[in-house]
N, C-alpha and C positions, 0 to 999 in steps of 0.2 A: 390701308394696312392689311397684311395677310392675316388669315384667320388663325386663332389660337396661338400655338407656340412657334409657328413658322417664321415669325419675325425676330426670333431670338438668335443670339450668337451660339451656334451649336458647339457642343463639346468644349465649352470654355473652361479652362482649368487655371487655377492659381499656381504660382511657382511652388507652393507647398503641397500641391495636389490634394486640395480639400475635396471631399465627396459628401453627398447628402442622401440620407436614407430615412425610411419610416419604419418604426418598430411595430410589431403586432401586439396589441395590448391583451389579447385573449388568452393569457397564460393560465387562467383559472377557470376556463370555460367548462361547463359540465359535460360537453361532448368531447370525449377523449381524442377523437380524430382531429377536431379543430384545435384542441390544446396542443397536440403534437405538431401540427402544422405551424402554429405560432412559435413553438419552441425551436423548431428547425430554422424557420425564417430569421428569428432573432439571433440564434447561434451563429448563423452565417455572418451577421453584422459584427457581433461581439468578438468573433475569432480574429478579426482584423487587428484588434487592439487600437489604442489611441481613439477611443470613442468619447465624444462630448455630447451630452444630452441637451436638448432645448425643450423645456416644458415636458419632460418625461414624468408624468404624474402617477405612474405605476411604480411604487417604491421598489419592488423587486427588480424592475428593469433599470430604474435610476441608479441603484447600487452597482450595477454592472458597467455603468459609464465611467471608465477608469480615469477620464480627464475631468470629471465633474458634470454637473447638471445645472444649466442656466434656467432657474425657475423661481424668480423672486416672489411671485404671488402665491403659488401653491405650496412650495416647500418652506419658504421663509415667512409667509403670512404678510408680505408687504404689498398691499393692494395698490399702492401708489407707484409701483415700478413695474413696467412691462419688460419682457425678455429683450425686445428690440432696443430698449434703452440701455440695457447692459451691453448688448452687442455693439453699440455705438462707441463705447469707450474702453471695453475690456482689452486686456493684453492678448494678442492673437497667438494661439499655439503654433509651434513649428513642426515641420515634417508632414507626413501623410496622416491626415486627421479625418475621421468620419463624424459628421454632425448628424444626430438622429433625434427624431421626435416621435411621439405616439399619435399625434393628431396634426395634420397639415392644415394650418389656418393662417390668417394674416400675420399674426405675431410670430409664430414659429418659422414659417417660410420667409417672412420679412427679415427675421434675425439672420437666417442663413444667407440671404441675399446681401444684407449689409456687411456681414463678415467677409463674404467673398469679394465684394467691392473694395473694402478696406485692404484686403490682402493683395488685390491687384493694383493698389496704389491710387485708386480713384479719389479725387478731391471731394470731400464731403461739403457740398455747397449749401447755401441757405435753402435752396429749393429742395434738395435732398432731405435736409433736416425737417422741413415743413411736412414732407410726406411721411417721414419716420414718426413725427409727432401725431399725425392723423391716425396711423396704425396704433400707436401707443395709447392714445386717448380712447379709441374704439375698444381696445382690449381691456382697458381699465374702467370702461364705462364712465369716462371722464366727460360727461355731457352737461355738467352744471345741475342745478336743482331740477327735480322732476317737474315738467311743465303742466301737469294736471291731465285729466282725461281728454283724449283727442278723438276725433272722428276716425273710424276704421278706414283703411285704404279702399278706394272705390274706382270705378271705371274712369271717372273724371279726374281723380288724383291717385293713381295706382301706387305711388311711392310714399304718400303721406309725408311724415316727417323723417323717414328713414334716410340713411346716407347713400344716395344714389351714386355718388362719386366713387365709392369703394366697392360697389356691387360686382362689377366685372372682374376686378383683380381678386376679390374674395372668392369668386366662383372658380377662377383659374387655380388658386392654391389648393382647392379641395378636389380637383378633377383627377380621379384615380386613373384615368386613361393615359396619363402622361407620367413619366418618371419624375422623381423628386428633383433631379438635376434640371429637367426641362422647366419644372415649375419655379425653381430658384432662378433660372435664367430669365424667365418672363417677369418675375418680381424685380429682378435687377434692373430690367429695362424700365419698368414702371417707376421705381424709386428714382432713377436718373432723369427720366423725361416726362413722366405722367402719362405716357402713351399706353392705352388700354389694349388688351387682346380683343380684337374685333369680334371673334366668334363668341367669346364669353359675354360681351356686351349684348349681343343679339340674344344669347341664351337667357340672361337675367331679365331682359325686357319681356321675353316670352313667359318666363316663370312668374313675373309680376301679374301678367294678364291671367295666368292660370290661378294664381293666388286669389285674385279678386273674384274670379268665378267660383273658386272653392269656398270663399267666405259667403258669397251670395247663396250657394247651394247647401251650405251647412257642412261641407266636407271638413272645413276648419271650424272647430268649435271653440268659442270664447265665452267665458262667463267670469263674473267677479263675485268674490265672497268676502266675509268679514268687513261689511260696510264699505266695500270698494277698496280694501287694502291689499287684496291678493287677486291677481288675474290667473285663471286656470285656462290653459290653452292646450288643445290636442291637435297636432298638425304634423304632417310629413314634410312641410316646407321649411327651408332654412329661415324664413322670415317670421317664424312662430314667436320668437322672443320679442321682436320689434312690435308685432301685433299686440302682445301682452302689455308692453310698456305704454302703448297708447291708451290702455285701460286702467292700469294700476302700477304703482312703483315697485311692487314685488310680483315676480312671475314664477309660476310653476308650469313648465312646459313639458308636455309628454309627446314624444315622437314614437308612435307605435311600430314603426318600421325603420329604425335607424340602422344604417350600415352603408358601406361603400362597395361599389362594384358587385362582384358575385358573392361577396361574403354574406353569411346568414344575417337576416335582419332581426334586430332585437328591440325590446321595449325600453326606451331610454328617457330618463328624466333629466331636465336641467332646471335648477332653481337659481334665480339671480335677483339682485336689487339694483335699481337705477343708480343709486349712489349709496355709500355706506351710511348706516344709521337708521334704516327702516326695519331691519330684522337682524338678529344675531345669527348669522349663518354658521358660525363655528359651533354653536350649541345645536343648531338644526342638524348639522353634519354628525355630531356626536350621537344625537338621539336616533338618527336614521341608521347609523352604523350598528346600533344595538338591535335594530330590527332586521338589517340587511347589510352585512359587512362588505366593504368595498367602496362606499361613498367617499368622494374626495373633492378638493377644490380650495378656493380662497375665501376671504371674508366677503367677496362680492358675488361669487358664482361658484356653485357646486354641482356635481353630477352623480348619477347613479353608477354602480360598478361598470367598468368598461368591458365591452366584449360579451356581455351576457344580459339577458332580459331581467328587468326588475320585477319582483313579485308583488310590489306594493300597488295599491290602487291610488288614483288621484285624490280620493277623499282621505286616505291614510296619510299621504304626503302633506296635503293641505292642512290637516289637523295638527301635524307636528310643526309646520311652519308657523301656524297661527299662535302656538304657544310662546314663540320667541319674537313676535312683533313688538316693535317699540313705538312709543308715542312720538310723533314727528310734528 
């Protein structure tokens, strides 16, 4: 297979001329120049009209999506429904429609790809449904009971218990070097055939090697607190959350340099639980918002304000999470 997106059908358009965009969430950034750049980029998208959001978790941007916002977990608090599951059965809008998200990941890009396939009249086979379910389960952390503390990834077993199958397609959805249309086209191919973008498979395998080296060198820091109930992870790698889950059912992950492409890097927290019932993340979110407005998310995963650096320390965040741990 050719590398990256060369294997996709280029400029594939549905009869209704669907298009796909990514919104800039940095609308409240303290740097006025960055804030203005975000405003202008988003304005270009919204001026088209007929915009439907997919997991647009910034309320001010979600309000501007005049065709609504597909966001069952974050907006509706339904942790048992992923956006791609809505995309599988929703009534498709007519005309020239722009689908937009604030974060390109498996669920948002997968939703766009599935919507495009349905509009093109593609038969939704059992194989397609299986791949859709895999994305939905990953997005909802539908992994069954937490299996207990595991060994960290190593040179002998670099993937550990992580989902190797979705690694390459997940990397392709987040690759800022390609347009959203290209990323959607590649996701369409994966949903239909399971065929991976070869370049991104090579990329994620190399990243795994780097991650193992970073663990061994201490570049990725992992520790557990509250008698093993919470894993604190500091990492610039995408696998930081999975590393945390190998140590505890609740993870506080800090990426000190989060950002895509040439955009300024920010200090970003993600807090999640392996399955619902370990911690009341709604209360955690409320408490954190009193300290630092802008935290958002669902009952299973929340994050610090988008597009700006968090001012809280790991200890501050962990202390708040600990207050709302449940006995399991």
